[in-house]
C-alpha positions in Angstrom: 112.7 117.2 53.1 112.0 118.3 56.4 108.2 118.9 55.1 108.0 115.3 53.9 109.2 113.8 57.2 106.4 116.2 59.1 103.8 115.1 56.3 104.8 111.5 56.6 104.9 111.7 60.7 101.1 113.4 60.4 99.8 110.8 58.4 101.1 108.4 60.7 99.8 109.7 63.9 96.3 109.8 62.2 96.7 106.5 61.1 97.7 105.2 64.5 94.9 107.2 65.9 92.3 105.5 64.0 93.6 102.1 64.4 93.3 102.6 68.0 89.8 104.0 67.8 88.8 100.7 65.5 90.4 98.5 68.2 88.4 100.0 71.0 85.3 99.8 68.9 85.7 96.1 68.9 85.6 96.0 72.8 82.7 98.3 72.9 80.2 95.6 74.3 82.6 93.2 75.4 82.8 91.9 78.9 85.7 93.1 81.3 87.7 89.8 80.8 89.2 91.0 77.4 93.0 91.6 76.5 93.9 95.0 75.2 97.5 96.5 75.3 97.9 100.3 73.8 101.6 99.4 73.0 101.1 96.5 70.7 98.2 98.4 69.0 100.6 101.4 68.2 103.6 99.0 67.0 101.1 96.9 64.8 99.7 100.2 63.4 103.1 101.4 62.7 104.3 98.2 60.9 101.1 98.2 58.7 101.5 101.8 57.8 105.1 101.0 56.6 104.2 97.6 55.1 106.7 95.9 57.4 106.3 92.4 58.9 105.1 92.5 62.8 107.3 91.0 65.5 106.6 87.8 67.0 105.3 89.3 70.2 102.8 91.5 67.9 101.5 88.7 66.2 100.5 86.7 69.3 99.0 89.8 70.9 96.8 89.9 68.0 95.7 86.4 68.7 95.4 87.2 72.4 93.2 90.2 71.4 90.6 87.8 69.6 90.8 84.5 71.4 92.5 84.4 74.9 93.0 80.8 75.1 94.4 80.4 71.7 96.7 83.3 72.3 97.9 81.9 75.5 98.9 78.5 73.8 100.8 80.4 71.3 102.7 82.1 74.1 103.5 79.1 76.1 105.1 77.4 72.8 106.8 80.5 72.0 108.2 80.9 75.7 109.5 77.4 75.6 111.6 78.2 72.7 112.8 81.2 74.1 112.3 81.3 78.0 114.4 84.5 78.4 112.3 86.6 76.4 111.0 89.2 78.5 108.3 90.7 76.1 106.6 87.3 75.9 106.8 86.8 79.5 105.4 90.1 79.9 102.4 89.3 77.8 102.1 86.1 79.6 102.0 87.7 82.9 99.2 89.8 81.7 97.1 87.0 80.4 97.5 85.3 83.6 96.3 88.0 85.4 93.3 88.7 83.2 92.3 85.0 83.8 93.0 85.4 87.6 95.7 82.8 87.6 97.4 84.3 90.4 100.2 81.7 91.0 101.3 81.8 87.4 101.1 85.4 87.6 103.4 85.8 90.3 106.0 83.1 89.3 106.1 84.7 85.9 106.7 88.2 87.1 109.7 86.9 89.1 111.4 85.6 85.9 111.4 89.0 84.0 114.4 91.1 83.8 113.7 94.1 82.2 116.7 95.5 80.2 117.4 99.5 80.6 116.6 99.6 77.1 113.0 98.5 77.3 110.4 100.6 75.6 108.6 103.1 78.1 105.4 101.7 77.6 106.5 98.2 78.5 108.3 99.4 81.4 105.2 101.0 82.6 103.4 97.7 81.9 105.8 95.8 84.0 105.5 98.5 86.9 101.5 98.2 86.7 101.6 94.3 86.8 104.2 94.3 89.6 102.4 96.9 91.5 99.1 94.7 91.1 100.9 91.7 92.6 102.0 93.9 95.6 98.7 94.9 96.0 97.3 91.3 95.9 99.6 90.6 98.9 98.8 94.1 100.7 101.8 95.8 100.3 100.2 99.1 99.8 102.8 101.4 99.8 104.9 99.8 97.0 102.1 99.0 95.0 100.8 102.8 95.2 104.5 103.9 94.2 105.0 101.7 91.4 101.4 102.5 89.9 102.1 106.3 90.3 105.3 105.6 87.9 103.4 103.7 85.3 100.5 106.2 85.3 102.8 109.1 84.3 104.1 107.0 81.8 100.9 106.0 80.3 99.7 109.6 80.4 103.0 111.0 78.6 102.3 108.1 76.0 98.7 109.1 75.6 97.6 105.4 76.5 94.3 106.2 78.0 92.9 102.5 78.5 96.2 101.9 80.8 95.8 105.2 82.5 92.2 104.1 83.4 93.5 100.8 84.9 96.1 102.8 86.8 93.5 104.6 88.3 91.2 101.7 89.1 94.2 100.1 90.8 95.1 102.9 92.6 91.7 103.5 93.9 91.6 99.8 95.3 95.1 100.6 96.9 93.7 103.8 98.6 90.2 102.4 99.5 92.2 99.2 101.3 94.4 101.7 102.9 91.6 103.6 104.3 92.3 106.9 102.4 88.8 107.1 101.3 88.8 110.6 99.5 91.7 109.9 97.3 90.3 106.4 96.1 86.9 108.3 95.4 89.1 110.7 93.1 90.9 107.8 91.5 87.9 105.6 90.9 86.1 108.6 89.1 89.2 109.4 86.9 89.0 105.7 85.7 84.9 105.7 85.3 85.3 109.0 83.1 88.4 107.6 81.0 86.3 104.2 80.6 83.2 106.2 79.4 85.2 108.2 76.8 86.6 105.1 75.4 82.8 103.6 75.5 83.9 100.4 77.2 80.7 99.5 79.1 81.9 96.7 81.2 85.0 98.7 82.5 83.3 101.6 83.2 80.4 99.5 85.3 83.4 98.0 87.3 84.8 101.3 88.0 81.2 102.4 89.4 80.8 99.2 91.3 84.3 100.0 93.0 82.7 103.1 94.2 80.1 100.8 95.8 82.6 99.0 97.7 84.1 102.2 98.6 80.9 103.2 100.4 81.0 99.7 101.8 84.2 100.6 103.6 82.7 103.8 104.7 79.8 102.0 106.0 77.4 104.0 103.8 75.4 101.2 102.8 72.5 102.9 101.4 74.7 104.9 98.7 76.8 101.5 98.0 73.6 99.9 97.0 73.0 102.9 94.7 76.3 102.5 92.9 75.7 98.6 92.7 72.2 99.4 91.1 73.9 101.8 88.6 76.5 99.4 87.4 74.0 96.4 87.1 71.8 98.9 84.9 74.8 99.6 82.7 75.4 95.8 82.4 71.8 95.2 81.5 71.8 97.8 79.0 74.8 96.4 77.1 73.9 92.8 77.9 77.1 92.1 80.3 75.7 88.8 81.8 79.4 88.1 83.0 80.3 91.4 84.5 77.0 91.9 86.3 77.4 88.5 88.3 80.4 90.1 90.2 78.7 93.1 90.8 75.7 91.2 92.2 78.0 89.4 94.6 79.1 93.0 95.8 75.3 94.2 96.1 74.6 91.2 98.0 77.6 91.7 100.3 76.5 95.1 101.2 72.9 93.7 102.2 74.9 91.0 104.1 76.8 93.8 106.1 73.6 95.2 107.0 72.2 91.9 108.3 69.7 91.9 105.7 70.4 88.4 105.0 67.4 87.5 103.0 67.8 90.1 100.5 71.4 89.5 100.5 70.8 85.6 100.0 68.7 86.3 96.5 71.7 88.1 94.9 73.8 85.2 95.9 71.5 82.8 94.7 71.0 84.3 91.3 74.8 84.3 90.9 75.2 80.6 91.2 72.0 80.0 89.1 73.6 81.3 86.1 76.3 78.7 85.4 76.7 79.7 81.8 77.5 83.2 82.3 79.2 83.4 86.0 82.8 82.6 86.4 84.1 80.2 88.8 85.6 83.0 90.9 82.0 84.6 91.3 80.3 81.6 92.1 83.0 80.7 94.7 82.3 84.0 96.3 78.3 83.6 96.3 78.7 80.0 97.7 81.1 81.1 100.4 78.7 84.3 101.2 75.8 81.5 101.2 77.8 79.3 104.0 78.0 82.7 106.1 74.4 83.1 106.0 73.2 79.9 106.8 76.2 79.7 109.6 74.7 82.9 111.1 71.2 81.1 110.9 72.8 78.1 112.5 71.8 76.1 109.7 75.4 74.2 109.9 75.0 71.3 107.4 73.8 73.6 104.7 76.7 76.1 105.8 79.2 73.1 105.2 77.9 72.3 102.0 77.9 75.8 100.7 81.6 76.0 102.0 82.5 72.8 100.1 81.2 74.3 97.0 83.2 77.5 97.6 86.2 75.5 98.1 86.1 73.2 95.0 85.8 76.4 92.8 88.6 78.1 94.4 90.9 75.3 94.4 89.8 74.8 90.3 91.5 78.6 90.3 94.2 77.8 92.9 92.9 80.9 94.4 94.9 80.8 97.7 93.2 83.5 99.5 89.9 82.2 98.8 90.7 78.8 99.9 92.3 80.2 103.3 88.7 81.9 103.8 86.8 78.9 102.9 88.8 76.5 105.0 88.9 79.2 108.1 84.8 79.3 107.8 84.9 75.5 108.0 86.7 75.2 111.0 84.5 77.9 112.4 81.5 75.6 111.6 83.1 72.9 113.2 84.1 74.9 116.2 80.2 76.0 116.6 79.0 72.4 116.4 81.5 71.2 119.3 83.6 69.4 116.9 87.0 70.8 118.2 89.0 67.9 116.8 87.9 68.7 113.1 88.3 72.4 113.7 91.8 72.1 115.3 92.9 69.9 112.3 91.9 72.7 109.5 93.4 75.5 111.9 96.9 73.8 112.3 97.2 73.1 108.5 96.4 76.6 108.0 99.1 77.8 110.3 101.6 75.7 108.7 100.8 77.3 105.4 101.3 80.8 107.0 104.6 81.4 104.8 102.7 80.9 101.1 103.2 84.1 98.9 99.9 83.7 97.5 97.9 84.0 100.8 96.7 87.5 100.9 95.8 87.5 104.6 98.2 86.1 107.5 96.6 83.3 109.4 96.1 85.5 112.6 92.4 84.2 112.9 93.5 80.9 112.7 96.0 81.4 115.5 92.9 83.0 117.6 90.3 80.2 117.1 93.0 77.6 118.0 93.5 79.7 121.4 89.8 79.7 121.9 89.6 76.0 121.4 92.4 75.8 123.8 90.6 77.8 126.4 87.5 75.9 126.1 89.5 73.2 127.0 91.2 74.7 129.8 94.6 74.9 128.3 95.1 78.4 129.3 98.8 78.7 128.9 98.8 77.1 125.3 95.9 79.5 124.8 98.0 82.6 125.9 100.9 81.4 123.3 98.5 81.3 120.5 96.9 84.7 121.4 100.2 86.3 121.2 101.1 84.7 118.1 97.9 86.1 116.6 98.6 89.5 118.1 102.2 89.5 116.7 100.5 89.2 113.1 97.8 91.5 113.5 100.3 94.2 114.4 102.7 93.5 111.6 99.9 94.2 109.1 98.7 97.1 111.4 95.2 95.2 111.5 94.1 97.0 114.5 90.6 95.5 115.0 92.1 92.1 115.0 94.8 93.0 117.6 92.1 94.6 119.8 90.0 91.3 119.8 93.3 89.3 120.7 93.9 91.8 123.5 90.6 90.9 124.7 91.1 87.3 124.6 94.2 87.8 126.8 92.4 89.7 129.0 89.8 86.8 129.4 92.5 84.6 130.2 93.8 87.0 133.0 90.5 87.1 134.6 90.3 83.2 134.4 93.7 83.1 136.4 92.3 85.8 138.9 94.8 88.4 137.5 92.9 91.7 137.6 95.3 93.9 136.9 96.9 92.0 134.0 93.2 91.9 132.3 92.7 95.5 132.9 95.9 96.1 131.2 94.9 94.1 128.2 91.5 95.6 128.1 92.5 99.1 127.9 95.1 98.4 125.2 92.3 96.9 123.2 89.9 99.8 123.9 92.9 102.1 122.4 92.7 100.2 119.5 89.0 100.2 119.1 89.0 104.1 119.8 91.5 104.5 117.0 89.6 102.6 114.2 86.1 104.1 115.7 84.5 100.7 116.1 81.6 101.8 118.3 80.3 98.2 118.8 83.6 97.2 120.1 84.3 100.2 122.3 81.2 99.6 124.3 81.8 96.2 124.6 85.3 96.7 126.1 83.9 99.8 128.2 81.4 97.4 129.9 84.0 95.1 130.8 86.6 97.6 132.6 
């Protein structure tokens, strides 16, 4: 009897391994916007092995893995019938994330109440998804904590795909937090796992994230090498959609080096590929083209590009993107002395500061409003606005922004003839500039002292 048990168990494990490999093979040359879940692959394989009917959730997963849109419709219909089904909600949250539907993603997560008896893999899925929501809202500590817990569960279950996803997300978390060495290790782990699974689009994504990491380190030449490597991988496997996102990042690297003509070519290539570039990728490209033309003082062209970015951000309901594009629009109006229109946009952004889906606090909006008040010689109001901006910057430990606000407060003191107050603010700004090792800002502030 014991021999029979171990014999059946061995055959089952072999069967499940084969089924998982078959599922991964189907994704070999697919774009990165696909749906995959190791828990359901295992569940479907087990039911298949014992000739049993699969669960409702597993049936919907089968549809999702072949057609995301069709599967989403089935999911929505099933959730209407059983709105408290946490398994369905967990699947729906994952589909929303895959399609970058951030508002629906966050709302769905808030409605999930995981029971204590939930399968460990589904608990890990919930931890990973909530961590990604925390990451989007710049809550790095909670994001890394949840991702680390999920990673251990996936490793225990032998779920390599989700393990790689955790490494990729942890890499992003540490990159944004400025812990670059750890971020590099995480991205390398993700790349190696994707490579072993022959998932070219995900491997290219992991390589490209290493390029973003080098941008954070200001190693621009190295970042371009990573982006070129990722682009070549996409070309080899004909990944026309994935390559557009990577071209955007490559263009960003060039833009930050002030190589605007070269950067412009990358962004133009993204918006010219209408059939393959996602709305998200095209929105970013339009926004960057707006920044390039704004820098060249081609204000009318910059406004047109900004409007194009806004259309796509609104279509995606991408709140952070909408905020950034509107702020850029306000900057353009400020540069063209249209202070009224700039103030209207900035005031609206400040009113929306409590949005749960806006990644960045509107400290920049307060700062620019302060500059507008300074130009109109309303120094008292300008001081109030700069202090509000400073509070927001300090709350998120954004030291560069805080340093700029201290510099603005120093300017008000100088206009009022308060040299002591100006020196106090400038020294605080200089301390922050030294802490973040911003040499350009340091030299500017030292020259004022």
